[in-house]
Each structure stands twice: as structure tokens, then as C-alpha cells.
A tleap script that builds the chain and sets N, CA, C and O, in Angstrom:
source leaprc.protein.ff14SB
mol = sequence {
  NMET GLN VAL TYR ASN LEU PRO THR SER CYS
  ILE LYS GLU MET HIE ASN PHE ILE GLN ASN
  HIE LEU ASP THR MET ILE HIE GLU ILE GLU
  THR GLU PHE LYS GLN ASP ARG GLU MET GLU
  LYS ALA TYR ARG GLU ALA THR ARG ALA GLU
  ASN MET ILE LYS TYR LYS ASP GLU ILE ARG
  ALA ARG PRO LYS ALA GLU TRP LYS THR SER
  LYS LYS GLU LYS GLN GLU ILE LYS GLN GLU
  SER PHE LYS ASP LEU LYS ASN ILE LYS GLU
  LYS PHE LEU GLY LYS SER CASP
}
set mol.1.N position { -16.047 -33.185 24.430 }
set mol.1.CA position { -15.166 -32.095 24.120 }
set mol.1.C position { -13.740 -32.501 24.486 }
set mol.1.O position { -13.481 -33.023 25.570 }
set mol.2.N position { -12.832 -32.248 23.560 }
set mol.2.CA position { -11.441 -32.596 23.824 }
set mol.2.C position { -10.655 -31.324 24.127 }
set mol.2.O position { -10.895 -30.268 23.541 }
set mol.3.N position { -9.746 -31.447 25.022 }
set mol.3.CA position { -8.904 -30.321 25.402 }
set mol.3.C position { -7.469 -30.679 25.036 }
set mol.3.O position { -6.975 -31.758 25.363 }
set mol.4.N position { -6.816 -29.752 24.355 }
set mol.4.CA position { -5.426 -29.971 23.968 }
set mol.4.C position { -4.545 -29.001 24.741 }
set mol.4.O position { -4.871 -27.824 24.891 }
set mol.5.N position { -3.462 -29.500 25.210 }
set mol.5.CA position { -2.465 -28.664 25.874 }
set mol.5.C position { -1.282 -28.512 24.936 }
set mol.5.O position { -0.644 -29.489 24.542 }
set mol.6.N position { -1.006 -27.258 24.589 }
set mol.6.CA position { 0.138 -26.975 23.731 }
set mol.6.C position { 1.167 -26.196 24.526 }
set mol.6.O position { 0.827 -25.369 25.372 }
set mol.7.N position { 2.411 -26.470 24.245 }
set mol.7.CA position { 3.446 -25.716 24.947 }
set mol.7.C position { 3.417 -24.237 24.533 }
set mol.7.O position { 3.126 -23.911 23.383 }
set mol.8.N position { 3.709 -23.390 25.446 }
set mol.8.CA position { 3.678 -21.950 25.215 }
set mol.8.C position { 4.628 -21.548 24.098 }
set mol.8.O position { 4.324 -20.646 23.318 }
set mol.9.N position { 5.758 -22.200 24.016 }
set mol.9.CA position { 6.737 -21.868 22.979 }
set mol.9.C position { 6.157 -22.104 21.580 }
set mol.9.O position { 6.401 -21.322 20.661 }
set mol.10.N position { 5.398 -23.176 21.429 }
set mol.10.CA position { 4.771 -23.483 20.135 }
set mol.10.C position { 3.756 -22.392 19.765 }
set mol.10.O position { 3.702 -21.950 18.618 }
set mol.11.N position { 2.976 -21.978 20.720 }
set mol.11.CA position { 1.968 -20.939 20.478 }
set mol.11.C position { 2.642 -19.621 20.119 }
set mol.11.O position { 2.203 -18.929 19.200 }
set mol.12.N position { 3.708 -19.268 20.839 }
set mol.12.CA position { 4.433 -18.035 20.548 }
set mol.12.C position { 5.046 -18.074 19.153 }
set mol.12.O position { 5.035 -17.082 18.424 }
set mol.13.N position { 5.576 -19.232 18.800 }
set mol.13.CA position { 6.187 -19.393 17.473 }
set mol.13.C position { 5.154 -19.189 16.368 }
set mol.13.O position { 5.416 -18.487 15.391 }
set mol.14.N position { 3.984 -19.801 16.520 }
set mol.14.CA position { 2.922 -19.649 15.525 }
set mol.14.C position { 2.418 -18.208 15.480 }
set mol.14.O position { 2.140 -17.674 14.406 }
set mol.15.N position { 2.304 -17.594 16.630 }
set mol.15.CA position { 1.857 -16.199 16.687 }
set mol.15.C position { 2.840 -15.295 15.957 }
set mol.15.O position { 2.431 -14.424 15.190 }
set mol.16.N position { 4.111 -15.494 16.187 }
set mol.16.CA position { 5.138 -14.701 15.504 }
set mol.16.C position { 5.115 -14.935 13.999 }
set mol.16.O position { 5.269 -13.991 13.224 }
set mol.17.N position { 4.925 -16.178 13.579 }
set mol.17.CA position { 4.841 -16.489 12.149 }
set mol.17.C position { 3.676 -15.740 11.512 }
set mol.17.O position { 3.817 -15.130 10.452 }
set mol.18.N position { 2.525 -15.797 12.177 }
set mol.18.CA position { 1.340 -15.114 11.648 }
set mol.18.C position { 1.585 -13.614 11.565 }
set mol.18.O position { 1.269 -12.985 10.556 }
set mol.19.N position { 2.137 -13.050 12.608 }
set mol.19.CA position { 2.391 -11.616 12.618 }
set mol.19.C position { 3.400 -11.201 11.556 }
set mol.19.O position { 3.204 -10.206 10.858 }
set mol.20.N position { 4.469 -11.959 11.439 }
set mol.20.CA position { 5.555 -11.564 10.541 }
set mol.20.C position { 5.262 -11.845 9.071 }
set mol.20.O position { 5.654 -11.058 8.209 }
set mol.21.N position { 4.588 -12.939 8.770 }
set mol.21.CA position { 4.422 -13.331 7.381 }
set mol.21.C position { 3.005 -13.110 6.863 }
set mol.21.O position { 2.807 -12.457 5.838 }
set mol.22.N position { 2.048 -13.642 7.558 }
set mol.22.CA position { 0.679 -13.599 7.048 }
set mol.22.C position { 0.074 -12.203 7.128 }
set mol.22.O position { -0.655 -11.804 6.219 }
set mol.23.N position { 0.352 -11.454 8.184 }
set mol.23.CA position { -0.191 -10.106 8.303 }
set mol.23.C position { 0.250 -9.224 7.139 }
set mol.23.O position { -0.551 -8.464 6.594 }
set mol.24.N position { 1.519 -9.323 6.758 }
set mol.24.CA position { 2.009 -8.508 5.646 }
set mol.24.C position { 1.373 -8.951 4.328 }
set mol.24.O position { 1.038 -8.122 3.482 }
set mol.25.N position { 1.213 -10.257 4.163 }
set mol.25.CA position { 0.579 -10.764 2.938 }
set mol.25.C position { -0.875 -10.293 2.851 }
set mol.25.O position { -1.329 -9.851 1.796 }
set mol.26.N position { -1.590 -10.390 3.958 }
set mol.26.CA position { -2.993 -9.969 3.983 }
set mol.26.C position { -3.095 -8.466 3.713 }
set mol.26.O position { -3.982 -8.023 2.984 }
set mol.27.N position { -2.202 -7.697 4.293 }
set mol.27.CA position { -2.199 -6.253 4.068 }
set mol.27.C position { -1.954 -5.930 2.592 }
set mol.27.O position { -2.603 -5.050 2.028 }
set mol.28.N position { -1.021 -6.641 1.976 }
set mol.28.CA position { -0.737 -6.432 0.553 }
set mol.28.C position { -1.959 -6.773 -0.308 }
set mol.28.O position { -2.280 -6.045 -1.247 }
set mol.29.N position { -2.628 -7.865 0.009 }
set mol.29.CA position { -3.807 -8.277 -0.749 }
set mol.29.C position { -4.919 -7.244 -0.588 }
set mol.29.O position { -5.569 -6.879 -1.568 }
set mol.30.N position { -5.144 -6.770 0.635 }
set mol.30.CA position { -6.166 -5.741 0.869 }
set mol.30.C position { -5.851 -4.477 0.088 }
set mol.30.O position { -6.746 -3.851 -0.481 }
set mol.31.N position { -4.581 -4.103 0.063 }
set mol.31.CA position { -4.166 -2.913 -0.687 }
set mol.31.C position { -4.442 -3.088 -2.175 }
set mol.31.O position { -4.916 -2.165 -2.836 }
set mol.32.N position { -4.143 -4.279 -2.701 }
set mol.32.CA position { -4.410 -4.551 -4.114 }
set mol.32.C position { -5.901 -4.468 -4.422 }
set mol.32.O position { -6.292 -3.905 -5.444 }
set mol.33.N position { -6.740 -5.028 -3.541 }
set mol.33.CA position { -8.183 -4.960 -3.748 }
set mol.33.C position { -8.670 -3.517 -3.755 }
set mol.33.O position { -9.500 -3.145 -4.583 }
set mol.34.N position { -8.163 -2.711 -2.844 }
set mol.34.CA position { -8.565 -1.302 -2.796 }
set mol.34.C position { -8.162 -0.588 -4.081 }
set mol.34.O position { -8.937 0.187 -4.640 }
set mol.35.N position { -6.950 -0.854 -4.539 }
set mol.35.CA position { -6.476 -0.233 -5.766 }
set mol.35.C position { -7.316 -0.675 -6.961 }
set mol.35.O position { -7.645 0.139 -7.824 }
set mol.36.N position { -7.663 -1.962 -7.014 }
set mol.36.CA position { -8.503 -2.464 -8.106 }
set mol.36.C position { -9.863 -1.784 -8.105 }
set mol.36.O position { -10.360 -1.383 -9.157 }
set mol.37.N position { -10.470 -1.652 -6.920 }
set mol.37.CA position { -11.769 -0.994 -6.820 }
set mol.37.C position { -11.687 0.460 -7.269 }
set mol.37.O position { -12.576 0.951 -7.965 }
set mol.38.N position { -10.629 1.140 -6.873 }
set mol.38.CA position { -10.450 2.533 -7.286 }
set mol.38.C position { -10.265 2.642 -8.796 }
set mol.38.O position { -10.799 3.553 -9.428 }
set mol.39.N position { -9.508 1.711 -9.371 }
set mol.39.CA position { -9.304 1.713 -10.826 }
set mol.39.C position { -10.612 1.453 -11.560 }
set mol.39.O position { -10.899 2.102 -12.567 }
set mol.40.N position { -11.410 0.505 -11.063 }
set mol.40.CA position { -12.698 0.212 -11.688 }
set mol.40.C position { -13.630 1.412 -11.600 }
set mol.40.O position { -14.339 1.728 -12.556 }
set mol.41.N position { -13.627 2.074 -10.461 }
set mol.41.CA position { -14.460 3.258 -10.279 }
set mol.41.C position { -14.025 4.363 -11.235 }
set mol.41.O position { -14.862 5.008 -11.866 }
set mol.42.N position { -12.721 4.578 -11.343 }
set mol.42.CA position { -12.190 5.599 -12.249 }
set mol.42.C position { -12.545 5.267 -13.695 }
set mol.42.O position { -12.892 6.157 -14.472 }
set mol.43.N position { -12.460 3.990 -14.054 }
set mol.43.CA position { -12.803 3.571 -15.414 }
set mol.43.C position { -14.283 3.828 -15.708 }
set mol.43.O position { -14.637 4.328 -16.776 }
set mol.44.N position { -15.153 3.476 -14.733 }
set mol.44.CA position { -16.591 3.723 -14.916 }
set mol.44.C position { -16.884 5.209 -15.068 }
set mol.44.O position { -17.682 5.607 -15.916 }
set mol.45.N position { -16.237 6.026 -14.245 }
set mol.45.CA position { -16.451 7.471 -14.324 }
set mol.45.C position { -15.950 8.031 -15.656 }
set mol.45.O position { -16.586 8.902 -16.249 }
set mol.46.N position { -14.812 7.527 -16.117 }
set mol.46.CA position { -14.267 7.986 -17.400 }
set mol.46.C position { -15.188 7.584 -18.541 }
set mol.46.O position { -15.433 8.373 -19.453 }
set mol.47.N position { -15.697 6.361 -18.490 }
set mol.47.CA position { -16.620 5.896 -19.531 }
set mol.47.C position { -17.901 6.719 -19.518 }
set mol.47.O position { -18.435 7.079 -20.567 }
set mol.48.N position { -18.381 7.009 -18.325 }
set mol.48.CA position { -19.604 7.819 -18.192 }
set mol.48.C position { -19.382 9.217 -18.772 }
set mol.48.O position { -20.215 9.724 -19.522 }
set mol.49.N position { -18.255 9.832 -18.418 }
set mol.49.CA position { -17.945 11.169 -18.932 }
set mol.49.C position { -17.807 11.147 -20.454 }
set mol.49.O position { -18.289 12.045 -21.144 }
set mol.50.N position { -17.153 10.125 -20.959 }
set mol.50.CA position { -16.987 9.982 -22.405 }
set mol.50.C position { -18.343 9.857 -23.104 }
set mol.50.O position { -18.576 10.486 -24.137 }
set mol.51.N position { -19.234 9.042 -22.535 }
set mol.51.CA position { -20.559 8.878 -23.120 }
set mol.51.C position { -21.383 10.152 -23.025 }
set mol.51.O position { -22.164 10.456 -23.927 }
set mol.52.N position { -21.214 10.901 -21.938 }
set mol.52.CA position { -21.953 12.155 -21.804 }
set mol.52.C position { -21.511 13.158 -22.866 }
set mol.52.O position { -22.326 13.908 -23.402 }
set mol.53.N position { -20.220 13.164 -23.161 }
set mol.53.CA position { -19.720 14.057 -24.209 }
set mol.53.C position { -20.168 13.551 -25.579 }
set mol.53.O position { -20.610 14.328 -26.425 }
set mol.54.N position { -20.050 12.260 -25.782 }
set mol.54.CA position { -20.372 11.648 -27.073 }
set mol.54.C position { -21.849 11.802 -27.420 }
set mol.54.O position { -22.191 12.084 -28.568 }
set mol.55.N position { -22.726 11.618 -26.431 }
set mol.55.CA position { -24.167 11.647 -26.678 }
set mol.55.C position { -24.835 12.892 -26.081 }
set mol.55.O position { -26.009 12.864 -25.711 }
set mol.56.N position { -24.067 13.981 -25.994 }
set mol.56.CA position { -24.542 15.221 -25.393 }
set mol.56.C position { -25.833 15.718 -26.049 }
set mol.56.O position { -26.780 16.094 -25.358 }
set mol.57.N position { -25.866 15.718 -27.365 }
set mol.57.CA position { -27.044 16.219 -28.077 }
set mol.57.C position { -28.274 15.361 -27.806 }
set mol.57.O position { -29.369 15.886 -27.604 }
set mol.58.N position { -28.095 14.045 -27.802 }
set mol.58.CA position { -29.220 13.149 -27.538 }
set mol.58.C position { -29.739 13.323 -26.108 }
set mol.58.O position { -30.947 13.294 -25.875 }
set mol.59.N position { -28.841 13.502 -25.172 }
set mol.59.CA position { -29.240 13.678 -23.779 }
set mol.59.C position { -30.014 14.974 -23.605 }
set mol.59.O position { -31.025 15.010 -22.903 }
set mol.60.N position { -29.546 16.028 -24.236 }
set mol.60.CA position { -30.241 17.317 -24.125 }
set mol.60.C position { -31.574 17.321 -24.854 }
set mol.60.O position { -32.461 18.102 -24.512 }
set mol.61.N position { -31.728 16.463 -25.850 }
set mol.61.CA position { -32.974 16.421 -26.623 }
set mol.61.C position { -34.099 15.707 -25.878 }
set mol.61.O position { -35.268 15.849 -26.234 }
set mol.62.N position { -33.759 14.959 -24.872 }
set mol.62.CA position { -34.783 14.232 -24.114 }
set mol.62.C position { -35.659 15.208 -23.336 }
set mol.62.O position { -35.186 16.236 -22.851 }
set mol.63.N position { -36.942 14.873 -23.226 }
set mol.63.CA position { -37.803 15.744 -22.413 }
set mol.63.C position { -37.464 15.581 -20.931 }
set mol.63.O position { -37.050 14.513 -20.481 }
set mol.64.N position { -37.651 16.664 -20.196 }
set mol.64.CA position { -37.371 16.600 -18.767 }
set mol.64.C position { -38.422 15.750 -18.074 }
set mol.64.O position { -39.604 15.804 -18.416 }
set mol.65.N position { -37.989 14.976 -17.112 }
set mol.65.CA position { -38.910 14.127 -16.357 }
set mol.65.C position { -39.689 14.984 -15.373 }
set mol.65.O position { -39.143 15.888 -14.740 }
set mol.66.N position { -40.960 14.683 -15.261 }
set mol.66.CA position { -41.797 15.409 -14.317 }
set mol.66.C position { -42.125 14.476 -13.166 }
set mol.66.O position { -42.884 13.520 -13.324 }
set mol.67.N position { -41.558 14.755 -12.028 }
set mol.67.CA position { -41.740 13.893 -10.870 }
set mol.67.C position { -42.782 14.451 -9.909 }
set mol.67.O position { -43.400 13.709 -9.146 }
set mol.68.N position { -42.965 15.741 -9.955 }
set mol.68.CA position { -43.886 16.349 -9.007 }
set mol.68.C position { -45.305 16.274 -9.544 }
set mol.68.O position { -45.572 16.684 -10.673 }
set mol.69.N position { -46.202 15.757 -8.741 }
set mol.69.CA position { -47.613 15.715 -9.111 }
set mol.69.C position { -48.423 16.324 -7.979 }
set mol.69.O position { -48.032 16.268 -6.813 }
set mol.70.N position { -49.545 16.901 -8.340 }
set mol.70.CA position { -50.387 17.520 -7.322 }
set mol.70.C position { -51.182 16.449 -6.589 }
set mol.70.O position { -51.223 15.290 -7.003 }
set mol.71.N position { -51.811 16.857 -5.494 }
set mol.71.CA position { -52.617 15.929 -4.708 }
set mol.71.C position { -53.776 15.389 -5.547 }
set mol.71.O position { -54.120 14.210 -5.463 }
set mol.72.N position { -54.365 16.259 -6.346 }
set mol.72.CA position { -55.492 15.881 -7.201 }
set mol.72.C position { -55.051 14.842 -8.237 }
set mol.72.O position { -55.753 13.858 -8.469 }
set mol.73.N position { -53.886 15.064 -8.857 }
set mol.73.CA position { -53.379 14.113 -9.846 }
set mol.73.C position { -53.074 12.763 -9.224 }
set mol.73.O position { -53.351 11.722 -9.819 }
set mol.74.N position { -52.499 12.779 -8.020 }
set mol.74.CA position { -52.210 11.525 -7.328 }
set mol.74.C position { -53.495 10.750 -7.051 }
set mol.74.O position { -53.540 9.531 -7.220 }
set mol.75.N position { -54.530 11.453 -6.628 }
set mol.75.CA position { -55.817 10.810 -6.337 }
set mol.75.C position { -56.423 10.222 -7.609 }
set mol.75.O position { -56.968 9.119 -7.591 }
set mol.76.N position { -56.325 10.968 -8.717 }
set mol.76.CA position { -56.857 10.469 -9.998 }
set mol.76.C position { -56.108 9.210 -10.437 }
set mol.76.O position { -56.723 8.241 -10.882 }
set mol.77.N position { -54.804 9.226 -10.312 }
set mol.77.CA position { -54.000 8.061 -10.689 }
set mol.77.C position { -54.373 6.863 -9.825 }
set mol.77.O position { -54.474 5.741 -10.319 }
set mol.78.N position { -54.577 7.104 -8.543 }
set mol.78.CA position { -54.955 6.038 -7.622 }
set mol.78.C position { -56.305 5.441 -8.017 }
set mol.78.O position { -56.465 4.221 -8.025 }
set mol.79.N position { -57.278 6.299 -8.346 }
set mol.79.CA position { -58.597 5.812 -8.742 }
set mol.79.C position { -58.533 5.028 -10.054 }
set mol.79.O position { -59.199 4.002 -10.199 }
set mol.80.N position { -57.740 5.506 -10.999 }
set mol.80.CA position { -57.573 4.796 -12.266 }
set mol.80.C position { -56.933 3.424 -12.041 }
set mol.80.O position { -57.317 2.440 -12.673 }
set mol.81.N position { -55.967 3.371 -11.145 }
set mol.81.CA position { -55.308 2.106 -10.843 }
set mol.81.C position { -56.285 1.105 -10.240 }
set mol.81.O position { -56.259 -0.077 -10.583 }
set mol.82.N position { -57.151 1.578 -9.337 }
set mol.82.CA position { -58.150 0.699 -8.748 }
set mol.82.C position { -59.129 0.196 -9.806 }
set mol.82.O position { -59.525 -0.969 -9.781 }
set mol.83.N position { -59.521 1.070 -10.737 }
set mol.83.CA position { -60.420 0.661 -11.824 }
set mol.83.C position { -59.747 -0.400 -12.690 }
set mol.83.O position { -60.355 -1.415 -13.029 }
set mol.84.N position { -58.492 -0.155 -13.041 }
set mol.84.CA position { -57.747 -1.121 -13.853 }
set mol.84.C position { -57.633 -2.463 -13.141 }
set mol.84.O position { -57.803 -3.516 -13.755 }
set mol.85.N position { -57.347 -2.420 -11.865 }
set mol.85.CA position { -57.225 -3.641 -11.084 }
set mol.85.C position { -58.548 -4.394 -11.044 }
set mol.85.O position { -58.577 -5.620 -11.158 }
set mol.86.N position { -59.625 -3.665 -10.883 }
set mol.86.CA position { -60.948 -4.278 -10.848 }
set mol.86.C position { -61.275 -4.914 -12.205 }
set mol.86.O position { -61.810 -6.021 -12.259 }
set mol.87.N position { -60.956 -4.218 -13.291 }
set mol.87.CA position { -61.194 -4.761 -14.640 }
set mol.87.C position { -60.379 -6.030 -14.874 }
set mol.87.O position { -60.886 -7.002 -15.434 }
set mol.88.N position { -59.138 -6.020 -14.454 }
set mol.88.CA position { -58.288 -7.202 -14.620 }
set mol.88.C position { -58.839 -8.361 -13.813 }
set mol.88.O position { -58.889 -9.498 -14.281 }
set mol.89.N position { -59.247 -8.057 -12.608 }
set mol.89.CA position { -59.794 -9.093 -11.733 }
set mol.89.C position { -61.052 -9.703 -12.355 }
set mol.89.O position { -61.216 -10.923 -12.356 }
set mol.90.N position { -61.932 -8.863 -12.879 }
set mol.90.CA position { -63.162 -9.351 -13.512 }
set mol.90.C position { -62.845 -10.180 -14.752 }
set mol.90.O position { -63.484 -11.200 -15.012 }
set mol.91.N position { -61.865 -9.734 -15.500 }
set mol.91.CA position { -61.514 -10.411 -16.739 }
set mol.91.C position { -60.983 -11.823 -16.469 }
set mol.91.O position { -61.371 -12.770 -17.153 }
set mol.92.N position { -60.111 -11.967 -15.489 }
set mol.92.CA position { -59.490 -13.260 -15.234 }
set mol.92.C position { -60.285 -14.162 -14.302 }
set mol.92.O position { -60.255 -15.383 -14.451 }
set mol.93.N position { -60.980 -13.590 -13.366 }
set mol.93.CA position { -61.708 -14.399 -12.402 }
set mol.93.C position { -63.202 -14.520 -12.745 }
set mol.93.O position { -63.893 -15.411 -12.251 }
set mol.94.N position { -63.672 -13.629 -13.577 }
set mol.94.CA position { -65.068 -13.651 -13.977 }
set mol.94.C position { -65.994 -13.204 -12.843 }
set mol.94.O position { -67.183 -13.522 -12.861 }
set mol.95.N position { -65.465 -12.472 -11.860 }
set mol.95.CA position { -66.245 -11.989 -10.739 }
set mol.95.C position { -66.099 -10.483 -10.622 }
set mol.95.O position { -65.208 -9.868 -11.209 }
set mol.96.N position { -66.991 -9.922 -9.855 }
set mol.96.CA position { -66.845 -8.527 -9.477 }
set mol.96.C position { -67.202 -8.399 -8.020 }
set mol.96.O position { -68.129 -9.054 -7.544 }
set mol.97.N position { -66.473 -7.559 -7.303 }
set mol.97.CA position { -66.717 -7.380 -5.870 }
set mol.97.C position { -67.538 -6.144 -5.623 }
set mol.97.O position { -67.845 -5.827 -4.474 }
savepdb mol mol.pdb
quit
């Protein structure tokens, strides 16, 4: 491990340079990135709103999604899935468990 001794004046000078020049540049870049992200978000929202207006009739014509299922339906789906899995397994492996 090497140890370097730098004069305090050199360190202070570099610190001041970083504070005075680089900090402002970094702040400006961060501000630009934030503005770009906000503009992209606004553009996406505007496009979405435009498409919702444009395709309003098609969207309303779609059937409503049914997410809620009863306990009995869930059990039936589970049993069907196991049967399907067993059939696939038999078909490809030629075995049955």
C-alpha cells in the first residue's frame, strides 16, 4: 500500500474547484434528466388519453374481465390443471404415476 502526502493547499484548491464548477454542472444535468423524465411521462399520458378517446367505442365494447372466482371454481380449475399436467407427462414421458 502506498501513502501519498499532499499539501493542504492543493486539497483545498481541488475541493473548491469541485464545489464551484462540478457541483453546478452536476446539478444542471440532474435537472435536465428530471425535466426529460417529466416530459416523457406527460407525452405517454397524452398519448394514452388520445388513444382512449380515439378507441373509446372499441374499449367499451370489450367484455368486462371476471377476476373473482368462487372456492369451488378454483378447486375445479386446480383439478383440471393437474389432469392436464398428468396427460402431458404421460404423452411425453410415456409413464403414469
